[in-house]
Structure formats: structure tokens, C-alpha cells
N, C-alpha and C positions, 0 to 999 in steps of 0.2 A: 460520393460521400460528402455530407454537409460539413461545414467547419466545426459545428458542435460535435458531430460524430467523430471527426478526426481528433479533436481535443480529448474526448472521452477515451477513445481507444489508445491515444498517445499517453494519457495519464495512467491508464491501466498497465500499459507496456512498461512505463517508467517505474511504477510501483513494483512490478515483477523484477525489473533489472536491479533495483536497489535491494530487494529482498533476496535475490539470487546470490548476492555477495555474502549473505549471512546463512542462507539455507540451501544453497546450491539447487539441485534439480527438484527439490520439494517446494520451491518458491511458488510456482504457478498454482499448485494444488492448495497450498496453505492460504494464499491470498484469495483464490476463487472461493474457498470455503468460508473465509471470513466475510466476504462480500455477500455471499448467498445467505449465510446464517444470521448475520447481524444487520445487513442493509436490505435484505430480501430483494436483491436485484441480480441481474446477470452481470458478470464482470465488465462487459463492454458498456454497460450503463453507468459505470462509475463516473462521478463528476467531482469537481473541486470542492463543492459543499460537503460531500460525503467523506472527504479525506481526513478531516480532524476526528470524526467519529470512528472511522476505520482505524486510524492510527492508535486510538485509545484501546481498541480491541486487540490490535496487533501487539501492543505493549503488554497487555495482560497475558496473552498467550506466550509471548516470547520470554517473559520473566520466569515462566515455568520451565523453559528449556535452556535458558542462558543464565549462568551465574556471574558473568563478568560485566560489571557495571559500565566499564569503558566501551565495550562492544555495544551494549544497549544504547548508550548515549549517542554513539556514532550512527547507529541505525535510525534512531528517532530523529536525529539531526538531518539525516539524508531524506527522510520522509517530510520533515518540515520544509526543506528546500524545495521539494516538489510542490508543496502547497503554495509557496511564494512564486514559483515559476508559473504555475497555472492560474494564479489569482490576478495576474497582470491583465 
């Protein structure tokens, strides 16, 4: 696996881990569908440039599910930290 491929799959895995804290077992399906429907990619193709766009779609969808602003802020902050981690 190339370094780019491992970064991509690592990023996807990290997005799932962060989302799992908020959605539990539904995290993988939720993120996979957002990537497929809004980025028109396979989840393993996710890259750091996609993350900001993906985060916007996640926020839209999650605000329909979660009424607690503190939880949403914590989730979005966790996704922003991933962007910083993978942008280095």
C-alpha cells in the first residue's frame, strides 16, 4: 500500500472512529453514504481536501438528528482536529 493510500484509509478510519462516538454502530454506514452521495467516491478514496466539504454535509445531516448544540460542537471540533492532523 502506498503512503497516499495508507493516509486515505487512515483518514477514513479516523472519521469513522470519531463518528462512532456519536452514532455508534451506524457510523460506518452514515459516513460511507455521505462520501458516496456528496463526494461521489468510494470511502477509501477520501482525502484531506475532501474533509471540509464532507464535514459540512455531516453537520447538515447531524443537525436533523441531534438537538444538543454542545454535542454538535464537540463532534465538529473532533472532525476539525482530523483535518489538522492529516494536513501536516
